[in-house]
py3Dmol code that shows the C-alpha trace and the ligand (Angstrom):
import py3Dmol

protein = """\
ATOM      1  CA  UNK A   1     103.869 144.660 104.660  1.00  0.00           C
ATOM      2  CA  UNK A   2     104.120 144.975 100.863  1.00  0.00           C
ATOM      3  CA  UNK A   3     103.148 148.219  99.190  1.00  0.00           C
ATOM      4  CA  UNK A   4      99.349 148.167  98.702  1.00  0.00           C
ATOM      5  CA  UNK A   5      99.489 148.937  94.976  1.00  0.00           C
ATOM      6  CA  UNK A   6     102.791 147.152  94.286  1.00  0.00           C
ATOM      7  CA  UNK A   7     104.232 150.489  93.192  1.00  0.00           C
ATOM      8  CA  UNK A   8     104.831 153.941  94.612  1.00  0.00           C
ATOM      9  CA  UNK A   9     103.639 157.181  93.014  1.00  0.00           C
ATOM     10  CA  UNK A  10     103.847 160.894  93.706  1.00  0.00           C
ATOM     11  CA  UNK A  11     100.288 161.022  95.028  1.00  0.00           C
ATOM     12  CA  UNK A  12     101.012 158.161  97.442  1.00  0.00           C
ATOM     13  CA  UNK A  13     104.185 159.895  98.652  1.00  0.00           C
ATOM     14  CA  UNK A  14     102.354 163.206  99.054  1.00  0.00           C
ATOM     15  CA  UNK A  15      99.571 161.558 101.035  1.00  0.00           C
ATOM     16  CA  UNK A  16     102.028 159.686 103.280  1.00  0.00           C
ATOM     17  CA  UNK A  17     104.089 162.841 103.836  1.00  0.00           C
ATOM     18  CA  UNK A  18     100.970 164.867 104.716  1.00  0.00           C
ATOM     19  CA  UNK A  19      99.692 162.282 107.158  1.00  0.00           C
ATOM     20  CA  UNK A  20     100.567 158.566 107.403  1.00  0.00           C
ATOM     21  CA  UNK A  21      97.140 157.798 108.885  1.00  0.00           C
ATOM     22  CA  UNK A  22      95.465 159.438 105.899  1.00  0.00           C
ATOM     23  CA  UNK A  23      97.556 157.146 103.686  1.00  0.00           C
ATOM     24  CA  UNK A  24      96.329 154.163 105.717  1.00  0.00           C
ATOM     25  CA  UNK A  25      92.663 155.076 105.194  1.00  0.00           C
ATOM     26  CA  UNK A  26      93.123 155.816 101.511  1.00  0.00           C
ATOM     27  CA  UNK A  27      95.553 153.137 100.298  1.00  0.00           C
ATOM     28  CA  UNK A  28      95.514 150.322 102.881  1.00  0.00           C
ATOM     29  CA  UNK A  29      91.843 150.379 103.873  1.00  0.00           C
ATOM     30  CA  UNK A  30      90.894 151.685 100.418  1.00  0.00           C
ATOM     31  CA  UNK A  31      88.122 153.879 101.836  1.00  0.00           C
ATOM     32  CA  UNK A  32      86.749 155.960  98.966  1.00  0.00           C
ATOM     33  CA  UNK A  33      85.230 159.382  99.654  1.00  0.00           C
ATOM     34  CA  UNK A  34      83.378 161.917  97.504  1.00  0.00           C
ATOM     35  CA  UNK A  35      85.644 164.342  95.659  1.00  0.00           C
ATOM     36  CA  UNK A  36      85.152 168.089  95.648  1.00  0.00           C
ATOM     37  CA  UNK A  37      84.222 169.933  92.462  1.00  0.00           C
ATOM     38  CA  UNK A  38      87.689 171.474  92.077  1.00  0.00           C
ATOM     39  CA  UNK A  39      89.368 168.070  91.936  1.00  0.00           C
ATOM     40  CA  UNK A  40      86.646 166.869  89.559  1.00  0.00           C
ATOM     41  CA  UNK A  41      87.167 169.845  87.230  1.00  0.00           C
ATOM     42  CA  UNK A  42      90.913 169.266  87.275  1.00  0.00           C
ATOM     43  CA  UNK A  43      90.388 165.704  85.995  1.00  0.00           C
ATOM     44  CA  UNK A  44      87.989 166.776  83.229  1.00  0.00           C
ATOM     45  CA  UNK A  45      90.247 169.693  82.232  1.00  0.00           C
ATOM     46  CA  UNK A  46      93.278 167.373  81.946  1.00  0.00           C
ATOM     47  CA  UNK A  47      91.299 164.963  79.792  1.00  0.00           C
ATOM     48  CA  UNK A  48      90.105 167.705  77.428  1.00  0.00           C
ATOM     49  CA  UNK A  49      93.566 169.321  77.220  1.00  0.00           C
ATOM     50  CA  UNK A  50      94.997 165.886  76.410  1.00  0.00           C
ATOM     51  CA  UNK A  51      92.363 165.429  73.663  1.00  0.00           C
ATOM     52  CA  UNK A  52      93.355 168.782  72.153  1.00  0.00           C
ATOM     53  CA  UNK A  53      97.119 168.155  72.296  1.00  0.00           C
ATOM     54  CA  UNK A  54      96.944 164.561  71.004  1.00  0.00           C
ATOM     55  CA  UNK A  55      95.022 165.840  67.967  1.00  0.00           C
ATOM     56  CA  UNK A  56      97.689 168.497  67.527  1.00  0.00           C
ATOM     57  CA  UNK A  57     100.378 165.792  67.472  1.00  0.00           C
ATOM     58  CA  UNK A  58      98.362 164.093  64.715  1.00  0.00           C
ATOM     59  CA  UNK A  59      98.327 167.359  62.746  1.00  0.00           C
ATOM     60  CA  UNK A  60      94.632 168.209  63.207  1.00  0.00           C
ATOM     61  CA  UNK A  61      94.440 170.922  65.852  1.00  0.00           C
ATOM     62  CA  UNK A  62      90.820 171.165  67.026  1.00  0.00           C
ATOM     63  CA  UNK A  63      89.309 174.613  67.573  1.00  0.00           C
ATOM     64  CA  UNK A  64      87.639 176.068  70.654  1.00  0.00           C
ATOM     65  CA  UNK A  65      84.230 174.619  69.749  1.00  0.00           C
ATOM     66  CA  UNK A  66      85.405 171.041  69.239  1.00  0.00           C
ATOM     67  CA  UNK A  67      87.488 170.988  72.426  1.00  0.00           C
ATOM     68  CA  UNK A  68      84.631 172.576  74.396  1.00  0.00           C
ATOM     69  CA  UNK A  69      82.260 169.923  73.067  1.00  0.00           C
ATOM     70  CA  UNK A  70      84.661 167.215  74.179  1.00  0.00           C
ATOM     71  CA  UNK A  71      84.926 168.868  77.618  1.00  0.00           C
ATOM     72  CA  UNK A  72      81.113 168.987  77.922  1.00  0.00           C
ATOM     73  CA  UNK A  73      80.714 165.316  77.011  1.00  0.00           C
ATOM     74  CA  UNK A  74      83.410 164.210  79.458  1.00  0.00           C
ATOM     75  CA  UNK A  75      82.022 166.418  82.229  1.00  0.00           C
ATOM     76  CA  UNK A  76      78.517 164.971  81.876  1.00  0.00           C
ATOM     77  CA  UNK A  77      79.679 161.371  81.586  1.00  0.00           C
ATOM     78  CA  UNK A  78      82.001 161.610  84.585  1.00  0.00           C
ATOM     79  CA  UNK A  79      79.445 163.499  86.697  1.00  0.00           C
ATOM     80  CA  UNK A  80      77.011 160.603  86.236  1.00  0.00           C
ATOM     81  CA  UNK A  81      79.487 158.089  87.618  1.00  0.00           C
ATOM     82  CA  UNK A  82      81.316 160.103  90.273  1.00  0.00           C
ATOM     83  CA  UNK A  83      80.268 161.219  93.733  1.00  0.00           C
ATOM     84  CA  UNK A  84      81.085 164.927  93.693  1.00  0.00           C
ATOM     85  CA  UNK A  85      80.581 167.559  96.376  1.00  0.00           C
ATOM     86  CA  UNK A  86      79.537 170.548  94.261  1.00  0.00           C
ATOM     87  CA  UNK A  87      80.525 173.887  95.805  1.00  0.00           C
ATOM     88  CA  UNK A  88      77.908 176.469  94.841  1.00  0.00           C
ATOM     89  CA  UNK A  89      76.258 174.324  92.176  1.00  0.00           C
ATOM     90  CA  UNK A  90      77.045 171.820  89.448  1.00  0.00           C
ATOM     91  CA  UNK A  91      76.100 174.406  86.780  1.00  0.00           C
ATOM     92  CA  UNK A  92      78.514 176.970  88.198  1.00  0.00           C
ATOM     93  CA  UNK A  93      81.303 174.395  88.323  1.00  0.00           C
ATOM     94  CA  UNK A  94      80.588 173.409  84.703  1.00  0.00           C
ATOM     95  CA  UNK A  95      80.725 177.034  83.500  1.00  0.00           C
ATOM     96  CA  UNK A  96      84.023 177.582  85.297  1.00  0.00           C
ATOM     97  CA  UNK A  97      85.529 174.418  83.797  1.00  0.00           C
ATOM     98  CA  UNK A  98      84.309 175.281  80.304  1.00  0.00           C
ATOM     99  CA  UNK A  99      85.810 178.764  80.592  1.00  0.00           C
ATOM    100  CA  UNK A 100      89.118 177.188  81.711  1.00  0.00           C
ATOM    101  CA  UNK A 101      89.339 174.883  78.690  1.00  0.00           C
ATOM    102  CA  UNK A 102      88.418 177.689  76.279  1.00  0.00           C
ATOM    103  CA  UNK A 103      91.149 179.812  77.839  1.00  0.00           C
ATOM    104  CA  UNK A 104      93.571 176.917  77.432  1.00  0.00           C
ATOM    105  CA  UNK A 105      92.771 176.515  73.728  1.00  0.00           C
ATOM    106  CA  UNK A 106      93.141 180.240  72.977  1.00  0.00           C
ATOM    107  CA  UNK A 107      95.910 181.395  75.334  1.00  0.00           C
ATOM    108  CA  UNK A 108      98.082 178.386  76.139  1.00  0.00           C
ATOM    109  CA  UNK A 109      97.815 175.608  73.549  1.00  0.00           C
ATOM    110  CA  UNK A 110      98.991 177.637  70.500  1.00  0.00           C
ATOM    111  CA  UNK A 111     102.433 178.033  72.103  1.00  0.00           C
ATOM    112  CA  UNK A 112     102.804 174.295  72.801  1.00  0.00           C
ATOM    113  CA  UNK A 113     104.697 171.926  70.498  1.00  0.00           C
ATOM    114  CA  UNK A 114     103.644 168.584  71.954  1.00  0.00           C
ATOM    115  CA  UNK A 115     105.752 165.452  71.551  1.00  0.00           C
ATOM    116  CA  UNK A 116     104.043 163.266  74.168  1.00  0.00           C
ATOM    117  CA  UNK A 117     100.930 163.869  76.293  1.00  0.00           C
ATOM    118  CA  UNK A 118      99.211 162.215  79.270  1.00  0.00           C
ATOM    119  CA  UNK A 119     101.502 159.208  79.358  1.00  0.00           C
ATOM    120  CA  UNK A 120     101.696 156.693  82.183  1.00  0.00           C
ATOM    121  CA  UNK A 121     105.289 155.694  82.793  1.00  0.00           C
ATOM    122  CA  UNK A 122     106.916 153.333  85.280  1.00  0.00           C
ATOM    123  CA  UNK A 123     110.407 152.171  86.112  1.00  0.00           C
ATOM    124  CA  UNK A 124     112.224 150.481  88.965  1.00  0.00           C
ATOM    125  CA  UNK A 125     113.880 152.626  91.607  1.00  0.00           C
ATOM    126  CA  UNK A 126     117.691 152.339  91.781  1.00  0.00           C
ATOM    127  CA  UNK A 127     118.902 149.312  93.821  1.00  0.00           C
ATOM    128  CA  UNK A 128     115.312 148.284  94.483  1.00  0.00           C
ATOM    129  CA  UNK A 129     112.555 146.066  93.147  1.00  0.00           C
ATOM    130  CA  UNK A 130     109.971 148.783  93.878  1.00  0.00           C
ATOM    131  CA  UNK A 131     108.362 150.374  90.846  1.00  0.00           C
ATOM    132  CA  UNK A 132     107.805 154.116  90.595  1.00  0.00           C
ATOM    133  CA  UNK A 133     104.821 155.172  88.490  1.00  0.00           C
ATOM    134  CA  UNK A 134     103.459 158.477  87.222  1.00  0.00           C
ATOM    135  CA  UNK A 135     101.395 160.128  84.514  1.00  0.00           C
ATOM    136  CA  UNK A 136     103.221 162.913  82.691  1.00  0.00           C
ATOM    137  CA  UNK A 137     100.934 165.629  81.284  1.00  0.00           C
ATOM    138  CA  UNK A 138     103.181 166.891  78.515  1.00  0.00           C
ATOM    139  CA  UNK A 139     106.665 166.679  77.021  1.00  0.00           C
ATOM    140  CA  UNK A 140     107.370 169.103  74.183  1.00  0.00           C
ATOM    141  CA  UNK A 141     109.663 168.801  71.203  1.00  0.00           C
ATOM    142  CA  UNK A 142     112.297 170.873  73.021  1.00  0.00           C
ATOM    143  CA  UNK A 143     112.324 168.277  75.847  1.00  0.00           C
ATOM    144  CA  UNK A 144     110.588 170.524  78.340  1.00  0.00           C
ATOM    145  CA  UNK A 145     108.221 168.714  80.694  1.00  0.00           C
ATOM    146  CA  UNK A 146     104.980 170.398  81.794  1.00  0.00           C
ATOM    147  CA  UNK A 147     102.406 169.705  84.466  1.00  0.00           C
ATOM    148  CA  UNK A 148      99.062 171.520  84.164  1.00  0.00           C
ATOM    149  CA  UNK A 149      97.219 172.720  87.248  1.00  0.00           C
ATOM    150  CA  UNK A 150      93.777 174.256  87.662  1.00  0.00           C
ATOM    151  CA  UNK A 151      93.136 176.226  90.803  1.00  0.00           C
ATOM    152  CA  UNK A 152      91.293 179.177  92.310  1.00  0.00           C
ATOM    153  CA  UNK A 153      94.231 181.542  92.919  1.00  0.00           C
ATOM    154  CA  UNK A 154      97.775 182.277  91.846  1.00  0.00           C
ATOM    155  CA  UNK A 155     100.427 179.971  93.284  1.00  0.00           C
ATOM    156  CA  UNK A 156     102.787 181.305  95.913  1.00  0.00           C
ATOM    157  CA  UNK A 157     106.512 180.579  95.900  1.00  0.00           C
ATOM    158  CA  UNK A 158     105.977 178.225  98.840  1.00  0.00           C
ATOM    159  CA  UNK A 159     103.326 176.274  96.945  1.00  0.00           C
ATOM    160  CA  UNK A 160     105.676 175.992  94.000  1.00  0.00           C
ATOM    161  CA  UNK A 161     108.546 174.729  96.143  1.00  0.00           C
ATOM    162  CA  UNK A 162     106.296 172.115  97.748  1.00  0.00           C
ATOM    163  CA  UNK A 163     105.354 170.824  94.287  1.00  0.00           C
ATOM    164  CA  UNK A 164     108.862 170.399  92.893  1.00  0.00           C
ATOM    165  CA  UNK A 165     109.128 166.787  94.040  1.00  0.00           C
ATOM    166  CA  UNK A 166     106.436 165.828  91.528  1.00  0.00           C
ATOM    167  CA  UNK A 167     108.455 167.349  88.678  1.00  0.00           C
ATOM    168  CA  UNK A 168     111.685 165.666  89.769  1.00  0.00           C
ATOM    169  CA  UNK A 169     109.873 162.318  89.843  1.00  0.00           C
ATOM    170  CA  UNK A 170     108.508 162.879  86.310  1.00  0.00           C
ATOM    171  CA  UNK A 171     111.934 163.896  85.009  1.00  0.00           C
ATOM    172  CA  UNK A 172     113.445 160.722  86.480  1.00  0.00           C
ATOM    173  CA  UNK A 173     110.620 158.552  85.072  1.00  0.00           C
ATOM    174  CA  UNK A 174     110.931 160.008  81.572  1.00  0.00           C
ATOM    175  CA  UNK A 175     114.706 159.742  81.397  1.00  0.00           C
ATOM    176  CA  UNK A 176     114.765 156.186  82.782  1.00  0.00           C
ATOM    177  CA  UNK A 177     111.885 154.814  80.705  1.00  0.00           C
ATOM    178  CA  UNK A 178     111.793 156.778  77.469  1.00  0.00           C
ATOM    179  CA  UNK A 179     115.371 158.063  77.251  1.00  0.00           C
ATOM    180  CA  UNK A 180     116.775 161.500  76.433  1.00  0.00           C
ATOM    181  CA  UNK A 181     117.294 164.363  78.836  1.00  0.00           C
ATOM    182  CA  UNK A 182     114.611 166.730  80.071  1.00  0.00           C
ATOM    183  CA  UNK A 183     115.876 170.313  79.818  1.00  0.00           C
ATOM    184  CA  UNK A 184     113.192 172.306  81.557  1.00  0.00           C
ATOM    185  CA  UNK A 185     110.416 171.646  84.083  1.00  0.00           C
ATOM    186  CA  UNK A 186     107.287 173.792  83.820  1.00  0.00           C
ATOM    187  CA  UNK A 187     104.090 174.325  85.722  1.00  0.00           C
ATOM    188  CA  UNK A 188     101.279 175.945  83.728  1.00  0.00           C
ATOM    189  CA  UNK A 189      98.650 177.024  86.249  1.00  0.00           C
ATOM    190  CA  UNK A 190      95.193 178.179  85.106  1.00  0.00           C
ATOM    191  CA  UNK A 191      93.334 179.984  87.863  1.00  0.00           C
ATOM    192  CA  UNK A 192      90.139 181.808  88.740  1.00  0.00           C
ATOM    193  CA  UNK A 193      87.414 181.409  91.356  1.00  0.00           C
ATOM    194  CA  UNK A 194      84.683 181.542  88.710  1.00  0.00           C
ATOM    195  CA  UNK A 195      84.044 181.563  84.970  1.00  0.00           C
ATOM    196  CA  UNK A 196      85.391 185.088  84.437  1.00  0.00           C
ATOM    197  CA  UNK A 197      88.746 186.763  84.943  1.00  0.00           C
ATOM    198  CA  UNK A 198      90.704 183.645  84.077  1.00  0.00           C
ATOM    199  CA  UNK A 199      94.488 183.975  84.104  1.00  0.00           C
ATOM    200  CA  UNK A 200      97.445 181.669  84.032  1.00  0.00           C
ATOM    201  CA  UNK A 201     100.963 181.679  85.361  1.00  0.00           C
ATOM    202  CA  UNK A 202     103.980 179.713  84.247  1.00  0.00           C
ATOM    203  CA  UNK A 203     106.840 178.593  86.422  1.00  0.00           C
ATOM    204  CA  UNK A 204     109.918 177.233  84.757  1.00  0.00           C
ATOM    205  CA  UNK A 205     112.752 175.422  86.503  1.00  0.00           C
ATOM    206  CA  UNK A 206     115.970 174.330  84.774  1.00  0.00           C
ATOM    207  CA  UNK A 207     115.927 170.526  84.940  1.00  0.00           C
ATOM    208  CA  UNK A 208     119.604 170.531  85.917  1.00  0.00           C
ATOM    209  CA  UNK A 209     118.576 171.994  89.291  1.00  0.00           C
ATOM    210  CA  UNK A 210     116.552 168.874  90.152  1.00  0.00           C
ATOM    211  CA  UNK A 211     117.647 167.580  93.547  1.00  0.00           C
ATOM    212  CA  UNK A 212     117.394 163.829  92.852  1.00  0.00           C
ATOM    213  CA  UNK A 213     119.293 162.910  96.035  1.00  0.00           C
ATOM    214  CA  UNK A 214     116.631 164.594  98.131  1.00  0.00           C
ATOM    215  CA  UNK A 215     113.913 163.055  95.923  1.00  0.00           C
ATOM    216  CA  UNK A 216     115.176 159.506  96.589  1.00  0.00           C
ATOM    217  CA  UNK A 217     115.460 160.250 100.330  1.00  0.00           C
ATOM    218  CA  UNK A 218     111.788 161.288 100.464  1.00  0.00           C
ATOM    219  CA  UNK A 219     110.644 158.331  98.327  1.00  0.00           C
ATOM    220  CA  UNK A 220     112.640 155.775 100.334  1.00  0.00           C
ATOM    221  CA  UNK A 221     111.472 157.240 103.656  1.00  0.00           C
ATOM    222  CA  UNK A 222     107.843 156.757 102.589  1.00  0.00           C
ATOM    223  CA  UNK A 223     108.448 153.219 101.241  1.00  0.00           C
ATOM    224  CA  UNK A 224     110.349 152.098 104.384  1.00  0.00           C
ATOM    225  CA  UNK A 225     107.667 153.427 106.709  1.00  0.00           C
ATOM    226  CA  UNK A 226     104.772 151.961 104.702  1.00  0.00           C
ATOM    227  CA  UNK A 227     106.492 148.554 104.613  1.00  0.00           C
ATOM    228  CA  UNK A 228     107.034 148.760 108.378  1.00  0.00           C
ATOM    229  CA  UNK A 229     103.353 149.621 108.901  1.00  0.00           C
ATOM    230  CA  UNK A 230     103.951 153.075 110.424  1.00  0.00           C
ATOM    231  CA  UNK A 231     100.641 154.884 110.026  1.00  0.00           C
ATOM    232  CA  UNK A 232     100.663 157.444 112.829  1.00  0.00           C
ATOM    233  CA  UNK A 233      98.440 160.513 112.888  1.00  0.00           C
ATOM    234  CA  UNK A 234      99.869 163.862 111.871  1.00  0.00           C
ATOM    235  CA  UNK A 235      97.262 166.019 113.552  1.00  0.00           C
ATOM    236  CA  UNK A 236      97.153 169.708 112.738  1.00  0.00           C
ATOM    237  CA  UNK A 237      95.740 172.256 110.355  1.00  0.00           C
ATOM    238  CA  UNK A 238      95.354 169.698 107.534  1.00  0.00           C
ATOM    239  CA  UNK A 239      92.798 167.756 109.600  1.00  0.00           C
ATOM    240  CA  UNK A 240      90.292 170.530 108.749  1.00  0.00           C
ATOM    241  CA  UNK A 241      90.400 169.473 105.092  1.00  0.00           C
ATOM    242  CA  UNK A 242      90.783 165.739 105.612  1.00  0.00           C
ATOM    243  CA  UNK A 243      88.135 163.441 104.108  1.00  0.00           C
ATOM    244  CA  UNK A 244      88.775 160.919 106.882  1.00  0.00           C
ATOM    245  CA  UNK A 245      88.340 163.304 109.827  1.00  0.00           C
ATOM    246  CA  UNK A 246      85.215 161.577 111.180  1.00  0.00           C
ATOM    247  CA  UNK A 247      86.705 158.064 110.965  1.00  0.00           C
ATOM    248  CA  UNK A 248      90.039 159.256 112.300  1.00  0.00           C
ATOM    249  CA  UNK A 249      88.557 160.811 115.438  1.00  0.00           C
ATOM    250  CA  UNK A 250      87.105 157.388 116.315  1.00  0.00           C
ATOM    251  CA  UNK A 251      90.422 155.548 116.020  1.00  0.00           C
ATOM    252  CA  UNK A 252      93.292 155.290 118.506  1.00  0.00           C
ATOM    253  CA  UNK A 253      96.527 157.183 118.081  1.00  0.00           C
TER     254      UNK A 253
END
"""
ligand_1 = """\
8
LIG
S 92.096 163.787 110.432
Fe 94.186 164.557 110.592
S 95.334 162.965 111.683
Fe 93.424 162.044 110.953
S 93.929 161.127 108.978
Fe 93.161 163.174 108.584
S 94.963 164.485 108.495
Fe 95.552 162.584 109.503
"""
view = py3Dmol.view(width=600, height=400)
view.addModel(protein, "pdb")
view.setStyle({"model": 0}, {"cartoon": {"style": "trace"}})
view.addModel(ligand_1, "xyz")
view.setStyle({"model": 1}, {"stick": {}})
view.zoomTo()
view.show()
């Protein structure tokens, strides 16, 4: 069968690698589920950070108030049109998100020299007609590539290692589509469980260490299996957090 979206992306590969049946429900059957408030806040945060950095590229860096106002407007507009499972409450989630973006403006953004932000890029995979697609959060003037994350707690080394594939894909996409060589890959992770005590951590990986051979192996494995229609269950701990648990338990192995 052809790829359902006519391209492959990091989120598709991650879903297929986690559980092929989950991929089936999400991308083949296109079953939409409510998102949790942490995912929702991540989307709004990215949008507001992009607003701030794009203005900076244009030479008009907005202050904390303007960026917070933009965050508030986006939060309210998106909340009206999105089915969200709010944790404690919508108000609490809003306060946490607002505190995150204020922290970003004061503690992180001043050190950033943006060249390109929130850009969707695609290119064909080597020796293939399949397109690879991704949205890169930030490339700076020094050709470092950054992905922003918002989360509740500091990342472990294991979490970092599991996320490297995403960075390798973005490096490949940028170099193939835009040109030039990415020198450094960075994760900037803003974290806290609530609206106080916000911190961030930065992980930097020399781009020369990117294991592209392994990256293509993982991508091609997912593409081959999707095209062959292999959507087996990968039952285990992840089932506890799976949006499709109820549907899945009613379907055959
Ligand atoms: S419940 Fe488990 S096996 Fe079923 S789709 Fe979700 S992760 Fe896969």
